[in-house]
N, C-alpha and C positions, 0 to 999 in steps of 0.2 A: 434543411430539415427532412429527412428520410419520410418518404409514406410508405405504408404497408406494401402497397405492389412491387416498390424498388427495395426494399428491405433485402439485403443480402442472404439471410436465413428462409426469407419465403422464397426467394429466387433459389437458393441451393433445393430447398424441397420441391420446389416445381420442377427442376432437372430433374431429382432423383423421382420423381414420381411419374413425369412422361417418358423419361428414360428406362427406367423399370419395366414400366408396361411394354415398353418395346421390344427389351430385352425376354422378357418372359413370353410373350406372345410369339414371337422369332422361334426362342427354344422350342416353345409347345410343336409349333409349325416344322421345324427340323427333324423332328422325332416323328411325325406322321406327312410326308411330303403327299403320298396318294390320297390321304383324306382332304388337303389342303387344295390338291389340283381337282378332286371334286368340287369343291366349295368354289374355287375360281370358275371352274366351270359352269356352274348354276346362275352367274351373271350374264351370261350369253354375249361376250362383248369382246373377247380373244377367239383369235382362230384357233383351233385345236392344237397347232402346229406350236404352238407360242405356250400353252397353258404349262405342260411339265417343267419348261425353261421359266418360266415365272414361279412354278411352285418350288422349284428348287433352289433361285437365284434369290428371292426376297427375304425368305427368312434369315439366311445371314446376313444380310444388307440390314435386316433391321435388329438385330443383334449387335451388330457393329457399331452403327450409327447410336442406337440407344446407349451401347456403354460409352462410346465419347461424349454424351449430353450428361450423362453422371456424372464423368469425371472431369469435365471443363475443357476437355483435349478439342478444339476447332467446335466448340458449343455453337459459334453464331452459325458455321457452316452445317453442324449436325441440326441444329433446330429448323433450320431453311430445309434441307433434306428432309425432315421430317413431315413438316407440313407440307410438302408437295406431297409426299406419301399420302396424307391423313386426305388432302384435297382430293385428292383424284380418286381415292376410295370414295369420298363422299358423293361424288360424280357418278361414281359406277352404283352406289347403293340406291341415290335418287334416281337414277334411269331405271332398276329394277323395282323400285315402288312404283314408280309411275306405270312403268309396263305391266303391275300387277303379278311379277315373278315371286315366288316364294324363295327367297334366299337363304344362305347360311354363311355369314360372313366371314368364317373360318379365321377368324382374328384369336381366338383362344383353345383351338381344337376343333375339332368337329361336334355339330350339333343339328338336330332337324331343322331345315329350313320351314321359316315362316316370316308371313309379311310383318306381324308384330315385331321380331326378333330384328328384322331390318332396320325398324323404326328408332329402335333401342338403339343398335348401332350408328345410325345415323345421328342422334344426338349426342352419343358420347364423342364421336367425332367432331361434334362443332366444338367441344369443350377441349378438345385436343388440337384442333385448329387454332383456337383462340389462345391457349398456353403455348405453342411452338410459335406463333406471332409474335406474343409479348417476350418470349427468351431471346427470340431473334433480333427483335427492336431493341429490346433493352441493352443487350449483349454489345451494342454498337456504341454504346455509350462506358462501355467498359466499368460498369457499377458490379457485375456478377463476378464473383469472388469465391473460389472453392475453399 
């Protein structure tokens, strides 16, 4: 008996949703690398020398890995890569919240940095972490079929 969380259509929709979020977010950041670099700097976790490198390199990576997840190519590796990315970002968000920093996640373009938006981003990341882990776990069982 197949339950809902392992239903191939649910898993396909989850892959498209998570992958689509990263393709969209990456594409938004590719178009505005300076705004994304400004967002990264508000977290105060990277040395200034690395901010531009991350601002230029991370968005194409998000687009690529998101597309791999959508199309089911290397989906286990793509789900794990996105899990690591989101988990690291969640740690950065949490440290900013604890330190009382007003940050703009920069996920979908630039916005005014606030503590409230950091909490919203953190909650969204928890859902993305759960989805990525589920896709990673279930893809091991060869149930996901495009």
